[in-house]
C-alpha positions as CSV (number, residue, x, y, z in Angstrom):
1,M,-20.4,-1.6,4.1
2,L,-17.6,-2.9,6.3
3,G,-19.6,-3.7,9.4
4,R,-18.5,-3.0,13.0
5,I,-14.8,-2.5,13.4
6,D,-13.2,-2.9,16.9
7,E,-11.0,0.1,17.2
8,N,-8.7,-1.6,19.7
9,V,-7.9,-4.5,17.4
10,L,-7.2,-2.2,14.4
11,V,-4.9,-0.1,16.5
12,K,-3.2,-3.2,17.9
13,L,-2.6,-4.5,14.4
14,F,-1.2,-1.2,13.1
15,E,1.2,-0.9,16.1
16,L,2.5,-4.4,15.5
17,I,3.4,-3.9,11.9
18,P,7.2,-3.4,11.9
19,F,9.2,-1.1,9.7
20,E,10.9,-4.0,7.9
21,N,9.0,-6.5,5.7
22,T,6.8,-9.1,7.5
23,S,4.4,-11.7,6.2
24,V,0.7,-11.9,7.0
25,H,1.4,-15.3,8.6
26,Q,3.8,-13.6,11.1
27,L,1.2,-11.0,11.9
28,C,-1.3,-13.8,12.5
29,C,1.1,-15.4,15.0
30,K,1.7,-12.1,16.8
31,T,-2.0,-11.0,17.0
32,G,-3.9,-14.3,17.1
33,M,-6.1,-13.0,14.3
34,D,-7.2,-14.8,11.1
35,H,-5.3,-14.0,7.9
36,R,-8.5,-12.8,6.2
37,T,-9.2,-10.3,9.0
38,I,-5.6,-9.0,8.8
39,K,-5.8,-8.6,5.0
40,K,-9.1,-6.7,5.3
41,Y,-7.7,-4.4,8.1
42,I,-4.6,-3.7,6.0
43,Q,-6.7,-2.8,3.0
44,L,-8.8,-0.5,5.2
45,I,-5.6,1.2,6.6
46,L,-4.2,1.7,3.1
47,Y,-7.6,3.2,1.9
48,I,-7.7,5.6,4.8
49,Q,-4.1,6.7,4.3
50,N,-4.8,7.5,0.7
51,S,-8.1,9.3,1.2
52,Q,-8.9,12.9,1.9
53,R,-8.9,14.1,5.5
54,L,-12.1,14.7,7.4
55,K,-13.0,17.7,9.4
56,I,-15.2,17.4,12.5
57,E,-16.9,20.5,14.0
58,T,-19.1,20.7,17.0
59,V,-21.9,23.3,16.8
60,G,-24.0,23.3,20.0
61,L,-25.1,19.7,20.4
62,R,-24.6,18.8,16.8
63,V,-21.4,17.2,15.4
64,L,-20.8,18.0,11.8
65,V,-18.4,16.0,9.5
66,R,-17.1,17.0,6.1
67,R,-14.2,16.3,3.8
68,E,-11.4,18.9,3.7
69,K,-10.8,20.6,0.4
């Protein structure tokens, strides 16, 4: 299990990654985060990009989540 992920930090990191190559050290300087945290978040972003999409449906008060086929 990955533990609690602060959405704002993850979005901040994603938006600061430029289109040209950059090092983890440069991202550390821009974000103020530890290099291990940046590496974990990048692995998480790559995993999500390569995984199946999720579908969320609200039925009454219930929220149902499933993977799309």
